[in-house]
PDB file as gemmi writes it, atoms N, CA and C in Angstrom:
CRYST1    1.000    1.000    1.000  90.00  90.00  90.00 P 1                      
ATOM      1  N   MET A   1     135.916 -91.494  79.370  1.00  0.00           N  
ATOM      2  CA  MET A   1     135.685 -92.252  78.170  1.00  0.00           C  
ATOM      3  C   MET A   1     136.776 -92.024  77.139  1.00  0.00           C  
ATOM      4  N   SER A   2     137.396 -90.878  77.088  1.00  0.00           N  
ATOM      5  CA  SER A   2     138.318 -90.548  76.014  1.00  0.00           C  
ATOM      6  C   SER A   2     139.593 -91.376  76.008  1.00  0.00           C  
ATOM      7  N   ASN A   3     139.982 -91.969  77.126  1.00  0.00           N  
ATOM      8  CA  ASN A   3     141.224 -92.728  77.151  1.00  0.00           C  
ATOM      9  C   ASN A   3     140.989 -94.235  77.172  1.00  0.00           C  
ATOM     10  N   LYS A   4     139.776 -94.672  76.908  1.00  0.00           N  
ATOM     11  CA  LYS A   4     139.452 -96.087  76.904  1.00  0.00           C  
ATOM     12  C   LYS A   4     139.508 -96.638  75.486  1.00  0.00           C  
ATOM     13  N   LYS A   5     139.689 -97.956  75.416  1.00  0.00           N  
ATOM     14  CA  LYS A   5     139.523 -98.673  74.158  1.00  0.00           C  
ATOM     15  C   LYS A   5     138.141 -99.307  74.205  1.00  0.00           C  
ATOM     16  N   LEU A   6     137.300 -98.988  73.215  1.00  0.00           N  
ATOM     17  CA  LEU A   6     135.920 -99.452  73.215  1.00  0.00           C  
ATOM     18  C   LEU A   6     135.558-100.070  71.869  1.00  0.00           C  
ATOM     19  N   THR A   7     134.656-101.053  71.902  1.00  0.00           N  
ATOM     20  CA  THR A   7     134.111-101.613  70.673  1.00  0.00           C  
ATOM     21  C   THR A   7     133.017-100.694  70.141  1.00  0.00           C  
ATOM     22  N   VAL A   8     132.595-100.961  68.916  1.00  0.00           N  
ATOM     23  CA  VAL A   8     131.509-100.176  68.325  1.00  0.00           C  
ATOM     24  C   VAL A   8     130.264-100.256  69.205  1.00  0.00           C  
ATOM     25  N   ASN A   9     129.926-101.455  69.668  1.00  0.00           N  
ATOM     26  CA  ASN A   9     128.727-101.615  70.502  1.00  0.00           C  
ATOM     27  C   ASN A   9     128.857-100.870  71.827  1.00  0.00           C  
ATOM     28  N   GLU A  10     130.037-100.877  72.422  1.00  0.00           N  
ATOM     29  CA  GLU A  10     130.243-100.145  73.678  1.00  0.00           C  
ATOM     30  C   GLU A  10     130.107 -98.644  73.459  1.00  0.00           C  
ATOM     31  N   ILE A  11     130.625 -98.157  72.345  1.00  0.00           N  
ATOM     32  CA  ILE A  11     130.501 -96.732  72.026  1.00  0.00           C  
ATOM     33  C   ILE A  11     129.030 -96.382  71.805  1.00  0.00           C  
ATOM     34  N   ALA A  12     128.321 -97.221  71.064  1.00  0.00           N  
ATOM     35  CA  ALA A  12     126.899 -96.983  70.800  1.00  0.00           C  
ATOM     36  C   ALA A  12     126.107 -96.934  72.102  1.00  0.00           C  
ATOM     37  N   ASP A  13     126.391 -97.848  73.015  1.00  0.00           N  
ATOM     38  CA  ASP A  13     125.702 -97.858  74.315  1.00  0.00           C  
ATOM     39  C   ASP A  13     126.026 -96.600  75.118  1.00  0.00           C  
ATOM     40  N   GLU A  14     127.283 -96.195  75.102  1.00  0.00           N  
ATOM     41  CA  GLU A  14     127.737 -95.023  75.866  1.00  0.00           C  
ATOM     42  C   GLU A  14     127.089 -93.736  75.346  1.00  0.00           C  
ATOM     43  N   ILE A  15     127.012 -93.613  74.030  1.00  0.00           N  
ATOM     44  CA  ILE A  15     126.523 -92.374  73.414  1.00  0.00           C  
ATOM     45  C   ILE A  15     125.016 -92.402  73.212  1.00  0.00           C  
ATOM     46  N   GLY A  16     124.478 -93.594  72.991  1.00  0.00           N  
ATOM     47  CA  GLY A  16     123.041 -93.705  72.807  1.00  0.00           C  
ATOM     48  C   GLY A  16     122.579 -93.547  71.372  1.00  0.00           C  
ATOM     49  N   ILE A  17     123.438 -93.918  70.409  1.00  0.00           N  
ATOM     50  CA  ILE A  17     123.014 -93.921  69.009  1.00  0.00           C  
ATOM     51  C   ILE A  17     123.293 -95.304  68.420  1.00  0.00           C  
ATOM     52  N   THR A  18     122.821 -95.533  67.228  1.00  0.00           N  
ATOM     53  CA  THR A  18     122.893 -96.871  66.653  1.00  0.00           C  
ATOM     54  C   THR A  18     124.314 -97.290  66.309  1.00  0.00           C  
ATOM     55  N   GLN A  19     124.497 -98.603  66.267  1.00  0.00           N  
ATOM     56  CA  GLN A  19     125.794 -99.174  65.914  1.00  0.00           C  
ATOM     57  C   GLN A  19     126.182 -98.769  64.490  1.00  0.00           C  
ATOM     58  N   SER A  20     125.224 -98.742  63.581  1.00  0.00           N  
ATOM     59  CA  SER A  20     125.549 -98.382  62.197  1.00  0.00           C  
ATOM     60  C   SER A  20     125.982 -96.919  62.083  1.00  0.00           C  
ATOM     61  N   ALA A  21     125.361 -96.046  62.860  1.00  0.00           N  
ATOM     62  CA  ALA A  21     125.769 -94.634  62.860  1.00  0.00           C  
ATOM     63  C   ALA A  21     127.181 -94.479  63.416  1.00  0.00           C  
ATOM     64  N   ILE A  22     127.479 -95.220  64.488  1.00  0.00           N  
ATOM     65  CA  ILE A  22     128.825 -95.184  65.070  1.00  0.00           C  
ATOM     66  C   ILE A  22     129.840 -95.691  64.063  1.00  0.00           C  
ATOM     67  N   SER A  23     129.535 -96.805  63.404  1.00  0.00           N  
ATOM     68  CA  SER A  23     130.469 -97.380  62.426  1.00  0.00           C  
ATOM     69  C   SER A  23     130.783 -96.390  61.313  1.00  0.00           C  
ATOM     70  N   HIS A  24     129.769 -95.695  60.843  1.00  0.00           N  
ATOM     71  CA  HIS A  24     129.975 -94.692  59.790  1.00  0.00           C  
ATOM     72  C   HIS A  24     130.898 -93.572  60.269  1.00  0.00           C  
ATOM     73  N   GLN A  25     130.652 -93.064  61.469  1.00  0.00           N  
ATOM     74  CA  GLN A  25     131.481 -91.984  62.009  1.00  0.00           C  
ATOM     75  C   GLN A  25     132.907 -92.459  62.269  1.00  0.00           C  
ATOM     76  N   LEU A  26     133.053 -93.690  62.787  1.00  0.00           N  
ATOM     77  CA  LEU A  26     134.396 -94.218  63.036  1.00  0.00           C  
ATOM     78  C   LEU A  26     135.194 -94.353  61.751  1.00  0.00           C  
ATOM     79  N   LYS A  27     134.532 -94.722  60.668  1.00  0.00           N  
ATOM     80  CA  LYS A  27     135.225 -94.815  59.378  1.00  0.00           C  
ATOM     81  C   LYS A  27     135.812 -93.461  58.999  1.00  0.00           C  
ATOM     82  N   LEU A  28     135.015 -92.410  59.143  1.00  0.00           N  
ATOM     83  CA  LEU A  28     135.501 -91.060  58.826  1.00  0.00           C  
ATOM     84  C   LEU A  28     136.632 -90.640  59.762  1.00  0.00           C  
ATOM     85  N   LEU A  29     136.478 -90.943  61.044  1.00  0.00           N  
ATOM     86  CA  LEU A  29     137.513 -90.578  62.019  1.00  0.00           C  
ATOM     87  C   LEU A  29     138.812 -91.343  61.779  1.00  0.00           C  
ATOM     88  N   ARG A  30     138.714 -92.609  61.371  1.00  0.00           N  
ATOM     89  CA  ARG A  30     139.918 -93.387  61.032  1.00  0.00           C  
ATOM     90  C   ARG A  30     140.602 -92.805  59.802  1.00  0.00           C  
ATOM     91  N   GLN A  31     139.814 -92.425  58.809  1.00  0.00           N  
ATOM     92  CA  GLN A  31     140.373 -91.864  57.581  1.00  0.00           C  
ATOM     93  C   GLN A  31     141.132 -90.565  57.832  1.00  0.00           C  
ATOM     94  N   THR A  32     140.702 -89.807  58.820  1.00  0.00           N  
ATOM     95  CA  THR A  32     141.376 -88.543  59.138  1.00  0.00           C  
ATOM     96  C   THR A  32     142.498 -88.717  60.154  1.00  0.00           C  
ATOM     97  N   GLY A  33     142.652 -89.936  60.689  1.00  0.00           N  
ATOM     98  CA  GLY A  33     143.730 -90.203  61.635  1.00  0.00           C  
ATOM     99  C   GLY A  33     143.419 -89.814  63.069  1.00  0.00           C  
ATOM    100  N   LEU A  34     142.174 -89.509  63.368  1.00  0.00           N  
ATOM    101  CA  LEU A  34     141.816 -89.108  64.729  1.00  0.00           C  
ATOM    102  C   LEU A  34     141.587 -90.302  65.648  1.00  0.00           C  
ATOM    103  N   VAL A  35     141.206 -91.437  65.056  1.00  0.00           N  
ATOM    104  CA  VAL A  35     140.891 -92.649  65.803  1.00  0.00           C  
ATOM    105  C   VAL A  35     141.645 -93.808  65.160  1.00  0.00           C  
ATOM    106  N   LYS A  36     142.028 -94.769  65.991  1.00  0.00           N  
ATOM    107  CA  LYS A  36     142.636 -95.977  65.446  1.00  0.00           C  
ATOM    108  C   LYS A  36     141.897 -97.190  65.990  1.00  0.00           C  
ATOM    109  N   GLY A  37     141.880 -98.240  65.191  1.00  0.00           N  
ATOM    110  CA  GLY A  37     141.251 -99.483  65.583  1.00  0.00           C  
ATOM    111  C   GLY A  37     142.304-100.534  65.867  1.00  0.00           C  
ATOM    112  N   ILE A  38     142.106-101.293  66.927  1.00  0.00           N  
ATOM    113  CA  ILE A  38     143.047-102.335  67.335  1.00  0.00           C  
ATOM    114  C   ILE A  38     142.283-103.654  67.392  1.00  0.00           C  
ATOM    115  N   ARG A  39     142.693-104.598  66.555  1.00  0.00           N  
ATOM    116  CA  ARG A  39     142.007-105.889  66.504  1.00  0.00           C  
ATOM    117  C   ARG A  39     142.488-106.787  67.627  1.00  0.00           C  
ATOM    118  N   ASP A  40     141.505-107.430  68.282  1.00  0.00           N  
ATOM    119  CA  ASP A  40     141.784-108.432  69.317  1.00  0.00           C  
ATOM    120  C   ASP A  40     140.868-109.615  69.025  1.00  0.00           C  
ATOM    121  N   GLY A  41     141.380-110.568  68.276  1.00  0.00           N  
ATOM    122  CA  GLY A  41     140.538-111.676  67.839  1.00  0.00           C  
ATOM    123  C   GLY A  41     139.511-111.171  66.848  1.00  0.00           C  
ATOM    124  N   GLN A  42     138.240-111.399  67.153  1.00  0.00           N  
ATOM    125  CA  GLN A  42     137.177-110.939  66.265  1.00  0.00           C  
ATOM    126  C   GLN A  42     136.694-109.528  66.589  1.00  0.00           C  
ATOM    127  N   LYS A  43     137.121-108.988  67.684  1.00  0.00           N  
ATOM    128  CA  LYS A  43     136.688-107.650  68.084  1.00  0.00           C  
ATOM    129  C   LYS A  43     137.714-106.604  67.645  1.00  0.00           C  
ATOM    130  N   ILE A  44     137.206-105.418  67.362  1.00  0.00           N  
ATOM    131  CA  ILE A  44     138.072-104.272  67.100  1.00  0.00           C  
ATOM    132  C   ILE A  44     137.761-103.231  68.164  1.00  0.00           C  
ATOM    133  N   TYR A  45     138.790-102.797  68.850  1.00  0.00           N  
ATOM    134  CA  TYR A  45     138.664-101.759  69.873  1.00  0.00           C  
ATOM    135  C   TYR A  45     139.161-100.449  69.273  1.00  0.00           C  
ATOM    136  N   TYR A  46     138.425 -99.393  69.533  1.00  0.00           N  
ATOM    137  CA  TYR A  46     138.760 -98.078  68.996  1.00  0.00           C  
ATOM    138  C   TYR A  46     139.222 -97.170  70.120  1.00  0.00           C  
ATOM    139  N   GLU A  47     140.182 -96.329  69.774  1.00  0.00           N  
ATOM    140  CA  GLU A  47     140.682 -95.333  70.725  1.00  0.00           C  
ATOM    141  C   GLU A  47     141.143 -94.114  69.959  1.00  0.00           C  
ATOM    142  N   LEU A  48     141.243 -92.995  70.668  1.00  0.00           N  
ATOM    143  CA  LEU A  48     141.792 -91.797  70.052  1.00  0.00           C  
ATOM    144  C   LEU A  48     143.242 -92.074  69.673  1.00  0.00           C  
ATOM    145  N   SER A  49     143.696 -91.503  68.567  1.00  0.00           N  
ATOM    146  CA  SER A  49     144.963 -91.930  67.983  1.00  0.00           C  
ATOM    147  C   SER A  49     146.207 -91.570  68.785  1.00  0.00           C  
ATOM    148  N   ASP A  50     146.183 -90.459  69.515  1.00  0.00           N  
ATOM    149  CA  ASP A  50     147.360 -90.109  70.318  1.00  0.00           C  
ATOM    150  C   ASP A  50     146.997 -89.092  71.398  1.00  0.00           C  
ATOM    151  N   GLN A  51     147.963 -88.732  72.194  1.00  0.00           N  
ATOM    152  CA  GLN A  51     147.724 -87.835  73.329  1.00  0.00           C  
ATOM    153  C   GLN A  51     147.272 -86.450  72.886  1.00  0.00           C  
ATOM    154  N   HIS A  52     147.739 -85.980  71.735  1.00  0.00           N  
ATOM    155  CA  HIS A  52     147.304 -84.670  71.250  1.00  0.00           C  
ATOM    156  C   HIS A  52     145.800 -84.663  70.987  1.00  0.00           C  
ATOM    157  N   ILE A  53     145.306 -85.705  70.354  1.00  0.00           N  
ATOM    158  CA  ILE A  53     143.879 -85.803  70.065  1.00  0.00           C  
ATOM    159  C   ILE A  53     143.087 -85.926  71.364  1.00  0.00           C  
ATOM    160  N   THR A  54     143.606 -86.686  72.315  1.00  0.00           N  
ATOM    161  CA  THR A  54     142.941 -86.833  73.612  1.00  0.00           C  
ATOM    162  C   THR A  54     142.829 -85.480  74.307  1.00  0.00           C  
ATOM    163  N   THR A  55     143.889 -84.695  74.280  1.00  0.00           N  
ATOM    164  CA  THR A  55     143.887 -83.371  74.902  1.00  0.00           C  
ATOM    165  C   THR A  55     142.854 -82.458  74.247  1.00  0.00           C  
ATOM    166  N   ILE A  56     142.812 -82.468  72.932  1.00  0.00           N  
ATOM    167  CA  ILE A  56     141.837 -81.644  72.213  1.00  0.00           C  
ATOM    168  C   ILE A  56     140.417 -82.086  72.569  1.00  0.00           C  
ATOM    169  N   PHE A  57     140.180 -83.384  72.577  1.00  0.00           N  
ATOM    170  CA  PHE A  57     138.862 -83.922  72.918  1.00  0.00           C  
ATOM    171  C   PHE A  57     138.445 -83.480  74.317  1.00  0.00           C  
ATOM    172  N   GLU A  58     139.343 -83.572  75.286  1.00  0.00           N  
ATOM    173  CA  GLU A  58     139.040 -83.165  76.661  1.00  0.00           C  
ATOM    174  C   GLU A  58     138.727 -81.679  76.733  1.00  0.00           C  
ATOM    175  N   GLN A  59     139.453 -80.855  75.979  1.00  0.00           N  
ATOM    176  CA  GLN A  59     139.196 -79.419  75.981  1.00  0.00           C  
ATOM    177  C   GLN A  59     137.825 -79.100  75.382  1.00  0.00           C  
ATOM    178  N   VAL A  60     137.461 -79.784  74.319  1.00  0.00           N  
ATOM    179  CA  VAL A  60     136.149 -79.580  73.704  1.00  0.00           C  
ATOM    180  C   VAL A  60     135.051 -80.001  74.673  1.00  0.00           C  
ATOM    181  N   ARG A  61     135.225 -81.149  75.314  1.00  0.00           N  
ATOM    182  CA  ARG A  61     134.215 -81.632  76.261  1.00  0.00           C  
ATOM    183  C   ARG A  61     134.052 -80.636  77.409  1.00  0.00           C  
ATOM    184  N   GLU A  62     135.137 -80.107  77.934  1.00  0.00           N  
ATOM    185  CA  GLU A  62     135.068 -79.122  79.017  1.00  0.00           C  
ATOM    186  C   GLU A  62     134.368 -77.847  78.545  1.00  0.00           C  
ATOM    187  N   HIS A  63     134.656 -77.416  77.336  1.00  0.00           N  
ATOM    188  CA  HIS A  63     134.019 -76.222  76.789  1.00  0.00           C  
ATOM    189  C   HIS A  63     132.504 -76.421  76.680  1.00  0.00           C  
ATOM    190  N   VAL A  64     132.070 -77.583  76.223  1.00  0.00           N  
ATOM    191  CA  VAL A  64     130.645 -77.876  76.111  1.00  0.00           C  
ATOM    192  C   VAL A  64     129.993 -77.880  77.482  1.00  0.00           C  
ATOM    193  N   ARG A  65     130.661 -78.469  78.478  1.00  0.00           N  
ATOM    194  CA  ARG A  65     130.109 -78.466  79.846  1.00  0.00           C  
ATOM    195  C   ARG A  65     129.933 -77.048  80.359  1.00  0.00           C  
ATOM    196  N   GLU A  66     130.925 -76.198  80.146  1.00  0.00           N  
ATOM    197  CA  GLU A  66     130.856 -74.817  80.627  1.00  0.00           C  
ATOM    198  C   GLU A  66     129.707 -74.065  79.964  1.00  0.00           C  
ATOM    199  N   ARG A  67     129.511 -74.289  78.686  1.00  0.00           N  
ATOM    200  CA  ARG A  67     128.425 -73.601  77.962  1.00  0.00           C  
ATOM    201  C   ARG A  67     127.059 -74.059  78.432  1.00  0.00           C  
ATOM    202  N   ASN A  68     126.970 -75.295  78.918  1.00  0.00           N  
ATOM    203  CA  ASN A  68     125.682 -75.843  79.363  1.00  0.00           C  
ATOM    204  C   ASN A  68     125.348 -75.485  80.795  1.00  0.00           C  
ATOM    205  N   LEU A  69     126.218 -74.801  81.496  1.00  0.00           N  
ATOM    206  CA  LEU A  69     125.927 -74.413  82.888  1.00  0.00           C  
ATOM    207  C   LEU A  69     125.079 -73.174  82.983  1.00  0.00           C  
TER     208      LEU A  69                                                      
END                                                                             
């Protein structure tokens, strides 16, 4: 999931929380430069801003998996 471009609705479906909650979090993540939005017509696709952020995200996800074992 970390290297995909997803819409707000796709992210909400993937994570299982509301679209409005996702939109609020994405606003904060955009403001900090962690996520960027790319407009394609009427849709905006979101992705992690660069490879450094992707690497950090993957490391955090792996750490959470290890703790849950």
